[in-house]
C-alpha positions as CSV (number, residue, x, y, z in Angstrom):
1,M,0.0,0.0,0.0
2,L,1.3,3.4,-1.0
3,G,1.8,6.1,1.7
4,A,0.4,9.6,1.4
5,G,3.7,11.0,0.0
6,A,4.1,8.2,-2.5
7,K,0.5,8.7,-3.7
8,E,1.0,12.4,-4.2
9,T,4.2,11.8,-6.2
10,L,2.5,9.2,-8.4
11,L,-0.4,11.6,-9.0
12,K,1.9,14.4,-10.1
13,R,3.8,12.1,-12.4
14,R,0.6,11.0,-14.1
15,Q,-0.5,14.6,-14.5
16,F,2.8,15.5,-16.0
17,I,2.8,12.6,-18.5
18,G,-0.8,13.4,-19.4
19,G,0.1,17.0,-20.0
20,L,2.9,16.0,-22.4
21,G,0.6,13.7,-24.4
22,G,-2.1,16.3,-24.7
23,G,0.3,19.0,-25.7
24,A,1.9,16.8,-28.4
25,A,-1.5,16.0,-29.8
26,L,-2.6,19.6,-30.0
27,A,0.7,20.7,-31.5
28,A,0.4,18.0,-34.2
29,C,-3.1,19.3,-35.2
30,S,-2.7,23.0,-34.9
31,P,-2.5,25.1,-38.1
32,Q,0.4,27.6,-38.3
33,S,0.1,31.4,-38.3
34,Q,-3.2,31.2,-36.4
35,E,-4.6,34.5,-35.1
36,P,-6.0,34.4,-31.6
37,A,-9.7,33.2,-31.7
38,P,-12.3,34.8,-29.4
39,A,-13.2,33.1,-26.2
40,S,-15.9,30.3,-26.2
41,S,-19.5,31.6,-26.4
42,G,-22.9,30.3,-27.3
43,E,-22.7,31.9,-30.8
44,R,-23.9,29.7,-33.7
45,F,-22.3,29.4,-37.1
46,S,-23.9,28.4,-40.4
47,W,-21.3,27.7,-43.0
48,K,-21.0,26.3,-46.5
49,I,-18.6,23.7,-47.7
50,V,-18.0,23.3,-51.5
51,T,-16.4,20.2,-52.9
52,T,-14.7,18.7,-55.9
53,W,-16.9,15.6,-55.7
54,L,-20.3,14.7,-57.1
55,P,-23.0,15.0,-54.4
56,N,-23.1,11.9,-52.3
57,F,-20.6,10.0,-54.4
58,P,-19.6,6.9,-52.5
59,G,-16.6,7.4,-50.1
60,L,-15.6,10.9,-51.3
61,G,-18.9,12.8,-51.5
62,T,-20.3,10.9,-48.6
63,G,-17.1,11.5,-46.7
64,V,-17.8,15.3,-46.8
65,N,-21.3,14.6,-45.4
66,T,-19.7,12.7,-42.6
67,L,-17.3,15.6,-41.8
68,A,-20.2,18.0,-41.7
69,R,-22.2,15.6,-39.4
70,Y,-19.2,15.2,-37.0
71,I,-18.8,19.0,-36.7
72,S,-22.5,19.4,-36.0
73,E,-22.6,16.6,-33.4
74,L,-19.4,17.6,-31.7
75,S,-20.6,21.2,-31.4
76,G,-24.1,20.3,-30.2
77,G,-25.6,22.1,-33.2
78,R,-23.6,25.4,-32.6
79,M,-21.9,24.9,-36.0
80,E,-23.9,23.6,-39.0
81,I,-22.3,22.9,-42.4
82,T,-24.3,22.8,-45.6
83,V,-22.6,20.6,-48.2
84,Y,-22.5,21.6,-51.9
85,G,-21.2,18.9,-54.3
86,A,-19.4,19.8,-57.5
87,G,-21.5,21.9,-59.8
88,E,-24.2,22.7,-57.1
89,L,-22.7,26.0,-56.1
90,V,-19.4,26.2,-58.0
91,P,-17.6,23.9,-60.5
92,A,-15.3,21.3,-59.1
93,F,-12.1,23.1,-59.9
94,E,-13.2,26.4,-58.5
95,V,-13.3,25.2,-54.9
96,F,-9.9,26.6,-54.0
97,D,-10.6,30.1,-55.3
98,T,-14.1,30.1,-53.8
99,V,-12.9,29.4,-50.3
100,S,-9.8,31.6,-50.7
101,Q,-12.1,34.6,-51.6
102,G,-14.5,33.8,-48.8
103,S,-17.6,33.0,-51.0
104,A,-17.7,29.8,-49.0
105,E,-16.1,29.2,-45.6
106,M,-14.9,25.7,-46.3
107,G,-13.9,23.4,-49.2
108,H,-13.1,19.7,-49.6
109,G,-10.9,18.3,-52.4
110,A,-7.3,17.3,-53.1
111,S,-4.4,19.7,-53.0
112,Y,-2.8,18.4,-56.2
113,Y,-5.6,20.0,-58.1
114,W,-4.1,23.3,-57.2
115,R,-0.6,22.9,-58.5
116,G,-1.3,25.8,-60.7
117,K,-1.5,27.9,-57.6
118,S,1.6,26.4,-56.0
119,E,3.7,23.4,-57.2
120,A,4.3,22.6,-53.6
121,A,0.6,22.0,-53.0
122,Q,0.6,18.5,-54.6
123,F,2.9,17.0,-52.0
124,F,0.1,17.2,-49.4
125,T,-2.1,14.9,-51.5
126,T,0.5,12.4,-52.7
127,I,3.4,12.0,-55.0
128,P,4.3,9.1,-57.2
129,F,6.3,6.4,-55.5
130,G,5.9,8.4,-52.2
131,L,4.5,7.8,-48.8
132,N,1.6,5.4,-48.2
133,A,-1.4,6.4,-46.2
134,H,0.0,5.6,-42.8
135,E,3.3,7.3,-43.6
136,Q,1.5,10.3,-45.0
137,N,-0.5,10.8,-41.8
138,A,2.6,10.4,-39.8
139,W,4.5,13.0,-41.8
140,L,1.6,15.5,-41.7
141,Y,0.9,15.1,-38.0
142,Y,4.3,14.3,-36.5
143,G,6.8,15.1,-39.2
144,G,6.2,18.7,-39.8
145,G,4.1,18.3,-42.9
146,L,1.0,20.0,-41.6
147,E,3.0,23.1,-40.6
148,L,4.5,23.3,-44.1
149,W,1.0,22.9,-45.7
150,G,-0.1,25.9,-43.7
151,E,2.9,27.8,-44.9
152,V,2.1,26.9,-48.6
153,Y,-1.6,28.0,-48.2
154,E,-1.1,31.1,-46.1
155,P,-0.7,33.5,-49.1
156,F,-4.1,32.2,-50.3
157,N,-5.9,33.1,-47.0
158,L,-6.5,29.4,-46.3
159,V,-6.1,27.0,-43.3
160,P,-5.7,23.4,-44.5
161,F,-6.5,20.1,-42.6
162,P,-6.2,16.5,-43.6
163,A,-9.7,15.2,-44.0
164,G,-9.7,11.8,-45.6
165,N,-7.5,9.3,-47.3
166,T,-8.4,6.5,-49.8
167,G,-5.2,4.4,-49.3
168,V,-3.1,3.2,-52.1
169,Q,-5.0,3.5,-55.4
170,M,-5.1,1.4,-58.6
171,G,-2.9,2.2,-61.6
172,G,-5.8,2.9,-63.8
173,W,-8.0,1.7,-66.7
174,F,-6.6,1.3,-70.2
175,N,-8.1,0.4,-73.6
176,K,-4.9,-1.5,-74.5
177,P,-2.3,-3.6,-72.7
178,I,0.7,-1.7,-71.3
179,E,3.7,-4.1,-71.9
180,S,6.5,-1.5,-72.2
181,I,7.1,2.2,-71.5
182,A,6.7,2.7,-75.2
183,D,3.0,1.9,-74.9
184,L,2.5,5.1,-73.0
185,R,3.6,7.2,-75.9
186,G,0.7,9.1,-77.4
187,L,-1.6,7.9,-74.7
188,K,-4.2,10.5,-73.6
189,M,-4.9,9.7,-69.9
190,R,-6.8,11.4,-67.1
191,M,-4.0,11.9,-64.6
192,P,-3.7,14.9,-62.3
193,G,-0.8,16.2,-60.2
194,L,2.8,15.5,-60.5
195,A,2.0,12.1,-62.0
196,G,0.6,13.9,-65.0
197,E,4.0,15.5,-65.7
198,V,5.6,12.1,-65.3
199,L,3.2,10.7,-67.9
200,R,4.1,13.6,-70.2
201,R,7.8,12.8,-69.9
202,A,7.0,9.2,-70.8
203,G,5.4,10.5,-74.0
204,G,1.8,10.5,-73.0
205,T,-0.7,13.4,-72.7
206,P,-2.1,14.0,-69.2
207,V,-5.7,15.3,-69.0
208,N,-7.2,16.8,-65.9
209,L,-10.9,16.0,-65.7
210,P,-13.4,16.4,-62.9
211,L,-15.2,13.3,-61.7
212,S,-18.4,14.1,-63.7
213,E,-16.6,13.9,-67.0
214,I,-14.3,10.9,-66.6
215,F,-16.7,8.1,-67.7
216,T,-18.0,9.8,-70.8
217,A,-14.5,10.8,-71.9
218,L,-13.2,7.2,-71.6
219,Q,-16.3,5.7,-73.2
220,T,-16.2,8.0,-76.2
221,G,-12.5,7.8,-76.8
222,S,-11.7,11.4,-75.8
223,I,-9.1,9.8,-73.6
224,D,-7.4,6.4,-73.9
225,A,-7.0,5.7,-70.2
226,T,-7.8,7.0,-66.8
227,E,-6.8,6.6,-63.2
228,W,-9.5,7.4,-60.7
229,V,-9.3,5.8,-57.2
230,S,-9.7,2.1,-56.5
231,P,-12.3,-0.7,-56.9
232,Y,-14.9,0.8,-54.6
233,N,-15.1,4.1,-56.5
234,D,-14.2,2.7,-59.9
235,L,-17.1,0.3,-59.8
236,A,-19.5,3.0,-58.7
237,L,-18.4,5.1,-61.6
238,G,-18.8,2.2,-64.0
239,L,-15.3,2.5,-65.5
240,H,-15.3,-1.3,-66.2
241,Q,-17.9,-0.6,-68.8
242,A,-15.6,1.8,-70.7
243,A,-12.2,0.0,-70.6
244,R,-11.0,-3.6,-70.2
245,Y,-7.5,-3.5,-68.7
246,Y,-7.3,-2.7,-65.0
247,Y,-3.7,-2.1,-63.8
248,Y,-2.0,-2.1,-60.4
249,P,-0.2,-0.9,-58.4
250,G,-1.2,2.7,-58.1
251,W,2.4,4.1,-58.5
252,Q,0.9,7.6,-59.0
253,E,-1.1,7.8,-55.8
254,P,0.3,5.6,-53.0
255,G,-1.4,7.4,-50.1
256,P,-3.6,10.3,-51.2
257,T,-4.7,12.7,-48.5
258,L,-7.9,14.7,-49.1
259,E,-8.2,18.1,-47.6
260,C,-10.5,20.4,-45.8
261,I,-9.6,24.0,-46.4
262,V,-11.0,26.9,-44.3
263,N,-11.1,30.5,-45.2
264,R,-8.7,32.1,-42.7
265,N,-10.9,35.1,-41.9
266,A,-13.8,32.7,-41.2
267,W,-11.6,30.5,-39.1
268,N,-10.6,33.4,-36.9
269,T,-14.2,34.1,-36.1
270,L,-14.6,30.7,-34.4
271,P,-14.1,30.4,-30.7
272,T,-11.3,28.1,-29.6
273,D,-13.5,25.2,-28.7
274,L,-15.1,25.2,-32.1
275,Q,-11.7,25.4,-33.8
276,A,-10.7,22.3,-31.8
277,M,-13.9,20.5,-32.9
278,V,-13.2,21.2,-36.5
279,R,-9.7,19.8,-36.1
280,V,-11.0,16.7,-34.4
281,A,-13.8,16.2,-36.9
282,C,-11.2,16.3,-39.8
283,Q,-9.0,13.7,-38.0
284,A,-12.0,11.5,-37.5
285,T,-12.9,11.8,-41.2
286,V,-9.4,10.6,-42.1
287,V,-9.9,7.4,-39.9
288,D,-13.4,6.9,-41.2
289,M,-12.6,7.2,-44.9
290,T,-9.4,5.1,-44.8
291,S,-11.3,2.4,-43.0
292,E,-14.2,2.5,-45.4
293,F,-12.0,2.2,-48.5
294,M,-10.1,-0.7,-47.0
295,A,-13.3,-2.6,-46.4
296,R,-15.2,-1.6,-49.6
297,N,-12.3,-2.1,-52.0
298,A,-12.0,-5.7,-51.1
299,I,-15.7,-6.3,-51.8
300,A,-15.6,-4.3,-55.0
301,L,-12.5,-6.0,-56.4
302,E,-14.1,-9.4,-55.9
303,Q,-17.1,-8.2,-57.8
304,L,-15.1,-6.7,-60.6
305,V,-13.1,-9.9,-61.1
306,S,-15.9,-12.4,-60.8
307,E,-18.8,-10.5,-62.5
308,T,-17.2,-8.5,-65.4
309,D,-14.9,-9.2,-68.3
310,I,-12.0,-7.0,-67.2
311,E,-8.4,-8.1,-67.1
312,L,-6.6,-7.4,-63.9
313,R,-2.9,-6.8,-64.7
314,E,0.3,-5.8,-62.9
315,F,2.5,-3.2,-64.5
316,P,5.7,-4.7,-65.8
317,A,8.7,-4.1,-63.6
318,D,10.6,-2.2,-66.3
319,V,7.6,0.2,-66.8
320,L,7.5,1.0,-63.1
321,A,11.3,1.5,-63.0
322,A,11.1,3.9,-65.9
323,L,8.2,5.9,-64.3
324,K,10.1,6.0,-61.0
325,S,13.2,7.4,-62.6
326,L,11.1,10.1,-64.4
327,T,9.3,10.9,-61.1
328,F,12.4,11.9,-59.3
329,E,13.8,13.7,-62.3
330,V,10.6,15.9,-62.3
331,I,10.8,16.5,-58.6
332,E,14.4,17.5,-58.6
333,E,13.8,20.0,-61.4
334,L,10.9,21.5,-59.6
335,A,12.9,21.8,-56.4
336,A,15.7,23.5,-58.3
337,E,13.3,26.1,-59.6
338,D,11.0,26.7,-56.6
339,D,12.4,27.3,-53.1
340,L,9.1,26.3,-51.4
341,V,9.0,23.0,-53.4
342,A,12.6,22.4,-52.3
343,K,11.7,23.0,-48.6
344,V,8.7,20.7,-48.7
345,W,10.5,18.0,-50.7
346,A,13.4,18.1,-48.2
347,S,11.0,17.4,-45.4
348,Y,9.0,14.8,-47.3
349,Q,12.1,12.9,-48.6
350,G,13.8,13.0,-45.3
351,F,10.7,11.5,-43.6
352,M,10.4,8.8,-46.3
353,E,14.0,7.8,-45.9
354,R,13.6,7.5,-42.1
355,S,10.4,5.5,-42.5
356,R,11.9,3.0,-45.1
357,A,13.9,0.8,-42.6
358,W,10.9,0.5,-40.3
359,Q,8.5,-0.3,-43.1
360,E,10.8,-3.0,-44.4
361,I,10.8,-5.0,-41.1
362,S,7.2,-4.2,-40.1
363,E,4.3,-3.8,-42.7
364,Q,6.2,-5.0,-45.7
365,S,7.8,-7.9,-43.9
366,Y,4.6,-9.0,-42.2
367,L,2.5,-8.9,-45.4
368,S,5.0,-11.1,-47.2
369,T,4.6,-13.7,-44.4
370,R,0.8,-13.7,-44.6
371,I,0.8,-14.9,-48.2
372,L,0.2,-18.6,-48.1
């Protein structure tokens, strides 16, 4: 039995440790350059969130609905978010500017859509042959990535948060087999972000299309191939009806983070407790979406393989090797031209190098033993 002095010492030790843990968690989630928010009050907020996804589209569109619901429930109804899918209030690719200008308080999409605003933005979604979903979350929350993201978006009056992740994606749908790097020459393919530039270097033509236009473009031959997400979303979009060859792995998007962006002026009107609720709701959406895609992809892949005439194929090793070489060639050129890209890439690359040894003896090693 502990004496009174020992009990007091133990209590203080627990309080100290708890304080460290709470401080670390808050530091990991807090946006940079944040103006002081007003004290908590009973004031109510009614905001709009515009998205790059079709309304209620499985996983992505419904993920935004989940985010809005979490915020409402956490705040006890003090903060209500009305969701507008792509085209309902603004077109898909106008989300960034709409939130930046304050016409809507929040947006949901993927940062690589905004590479025209800043080349550094795309690192916060994903880059080819880069971090997987677990590593991406680790880099953002505990490797300095979120702070850098805030720095990149600060000139645009935006506060960013991770708000979803689909996990490693598929390599895409093609109307012909890809047996060598030469088969990518002349190929018109829907492929956004840095991967689109890699495709261009390989001789293809990248096309950036919103979700609403992908199926028709592939079916009519306006494009020869497309990457979208993974079996769950690809099946819902009906891409198996427009192309036969379904390739893996998703070299172009190994761990794509989706974003919630908040207009900074609107963010600063929130009391501190509601700011915390938004941060927590975004984190919860990351967990929810990653879990949903892991579960639904398995079911959808089984359905695609057993019930359709698609051919599931792995990219040849020499094709992946050529694409990987081109990827790092593109990144190094961007870093040499843009100081902000160089800063983000140094952080990202450093984290990836540190993570590699652990991945090799943990996830990668374990999965190889599970194959019977």
